[in-house]
N, C-alpha and C positions, 0 to 999 in steps of 0.2 A: 697695500704697498708691500713689496718684497724687499728684504734687507738681510744683512749678516750682522752678527754680534760677537764681539770679543768676549770669550769666556772668562777672561781675567779681570778686565776693567769695566766691561759692560758697554763699551763704545760701539755704536751702530753705524753701519755704512749702507748706502743704497745699493741694491743689487743691479748690475748691468749684465750685458751678454758675456763679458770676459769673466765676471764672477760666476755666472751660471756654468760656463765651460770649465771653470777650475773647482767646481764643487767637490768636496771630499779631500782636497789637498790642504796642506798647512801653509799659512801665511803669517807674516809678522805684523802685529797691530801698530799703526802709526801713532797711537796714543800712548800705550804702555810698553811697546817694543817687545811684547811677549808673543809666542807662537800659539795659534789656535787653528782648528779645522774649519774650513769654509762649509757652513750649513745655511742654506737659504731659508728664511722664515717669512711667513705671511702675517702681517700685522693684524689683518682682519680675523684670521683664524685663531690667532693667539689673544685676541681681545684687547689689542693695544690701540688706543685712539691716536690718530695722527694729526689732529687739529690742535692749533695753539702752539705755544712755545715749549710746553712740557708734555710728557706722556701722562696720561691719566690712568689710574688703577681701575681695572675692570675684573670682576669675578674674584678669584683668590690670588691674583697676581699683584705683587708689591713692587712698584718700579724702583724703590730704594735699594732693593736687593741686587739690581743690575746697574746701579748708578756707577759711573767711573770714580775711582778713588781720588781723594783730594790731593794726594801726594804723587800723582802720575808724573808731574814734571820732574820730581826728584828721582823717580825710577828711570825716567828716560835720559837723565843727564843734563848737564848745564847747556850743552850745545843745542838740544832739541826742546828745551823748556818752553820757549816762546811758541813754537809750533804746536806743542801738546796743549798749552793753555788755550790757544785759539780753537783747537778741535773740541776740547771739553766744553767750551762755552756754549756751543750750540749743537747738542746731539741731533742726529738725523732722525726726524720723526714726521717730516712733512712730505707731500707728494713729490715725485721725481721731477716735476716741472719747476719746483722752487729752486732758486739759486743757492740756497743753503745746503742742498744735498750734494754730497761729495761724489765726484766721478773718479773712481779709483781702479787702477789696473793692478790686480793681485799678482800678475806675473812679474811686475817691477819690484815687488816687495817679498817675493818668495824667499823663505829662509834658506840660507846656505850653510853648510857645515863642512868646512875644509878638512877638519880632523877626520870626519867620517869618510870623506872621499879618499884621504890618504890611507885610512885603515883598509878601505875596499881594495885600493891598489896593492897595499902590502899583503893582503890576504890572498891575492891571486897566486895560485900554486901551479907548478909544472905538472905534466902528466905523470912523471915518475913519483913526485911527492904525493899526488892524489892516490896513485896506485899503492904506494907504501902505506898511506893512512888506511886505505881500504883493507889491505892485507893485515895490518895491525889490529884493526877492528874485528876482522874475521877470526884472527888468532885468539883474541880476547874472548870472543863468543864461544869458540871451540874449547878454550880452557875452562870457562865457566860451565859449559855443558859437561866436560869431563869431571869437574869437581862434583857436579850434581849426580852423575852416574856413580862415582865412587861412594858418595853419601848414601845413595839408594842401595848400592850393593852391601854396604856395611849394615844398613838398617834391615835389609832382607836376611842377611846372615844371622843377625841378632835375633830376628823373629823366628828363624828356623831353629836356632839353638835353644831358644826359650820353649818352642813347641816340643822339641825332643826331650828337654828336661822335664817338662810337665808330663809327657808320655811315659818316661821312665819312672817318674814318681808315682804315676797311676799304676803301672805294672807292679812296682814294689809294694804298693798298698794292697793290691790284689793277692800277691804272694803271701804277705803277712796275714791277711785275712784267711787264706787257705790253710796256712800253718796253724793259726789260732783255732780254726775250725777242727783240724785234726787233733790238736791237743785237747780241745774240749770233748771231742768224741772219745778219746782215750780216757779222759777223766770220768766220763759218764759210765764206763764199764765198771761194774761192781767188783769188789775184791774176791767174792766167791767165784765169779766168772773167770777172773784172772787165774785163780788157783786151779780151776778145772782145766784151763788151757795150758798149765805149766807142768811138764813131765816131772821136774824136780819136786814140786809140791805134792803131786799125786804119790810119788815114791815115798817121800817122808811121811805123808799121812797114812799110807798103808802100813809102814813099819811101826808107826805109833799105835795104830789100831790093833795090830797083832799083839804087841806087848801089853796093851791095856786089856785085851780080851783074855789073854792067858792069866794075867794077874787077878782078874775078876772071877774067872770060871775054873781055875785050877786050885789044887790043894798042894801047897808047898811049905817046906819048913821055914823057920825064921831066917836062916842064912840065905836061902835061895830067894826068898821074897825081898830081902834087903838088896841083894844083887840086882834083882829085877827093877827095884826102885832107882838104883843108881843108873842102870841102863836107860830107864825111862827119862831120866834127866837129860841124857845126851840126845835121845830121840826128840824130846821137847824142843831143845835148842835147834835141831835140824829143821823141825816144822816151822819154827818162828823165822828162821833165815830164808826158807824156800817159799813160804806161803804169805799171803797178804791179809786174809781174813782174821780179825782179832779174836773171834770166838770159835775159831776152827778147833783148837785143842779141846775145848769143852764139848763141842759137837762130836768129836772123835771118841772121847771118853764115854759120852752118853750112848753112842751107837754101839761101842764095844760092850758096855754093861748090858745093853738090851740084846746083844748078839746079832745086831743088824749090820750089814755091809753096805755102806754108801755106794750108790751106783757109779759115781764119777771116778772112784778108784778101786772098784771091785776087781778089775783085771790085775792091778798091781798087788792086791791082797793075795790072790791066788798064786801069783808068781813068787812072792816072798815066803808064802806058807810051805812051798815045796822045798825050800832050801833048808 
């Protein structure tokens, strides 16, 4: 047996041709006056027994879950209370040939909503209004797109600036490393090598060697030797100012005592000895 069932109160109605034609539409239940969608069910497929005055439970189906509420008459109102009580008394569960089965035309109880119709009429817009709304929507889309482009441009500029900053920092680190390498290279040069490359140091060392050589290998009276010692003091100060090696004065004195001319300022010794 085919039937429809109210999803609110559980009232069942026998399905006829008009109900089949209206399947999928909404109707108002005559029992509880609530709207529900027309869905045709088969009692045999759903395991609902149609014999007797009541539905019998089969499988996992509990008929009490779909029983109509006891206060259906109160929900329907005082005017329809008698009709609702008569319908609830005998739920449709017997074959269509039985007189207790309702013949119901769903088109007569199709729910109407005057407020929705009025809203639909009110929402009808003219072509100018529709075009204005479309233009406004298009302008909003363009404005949003423009905002996104500006945001992307700002992000791109920020990334470029960050990349340039990192690149400049990298170049600065390389320059600092190069300068530090040069400084370290200069530091690795010994004082003796610096003295050999300095013309001022070679000249001061040659004058100091000549004075020490004369004092060690010549015969002078006391006054002359004293004058030579005073002069040697000035020569020593010149060597200390012009040269870097701390033991250079001792090396010059040893070389002069031995009568040896150091190679790195021999030329200067010959130049000053002629004067």
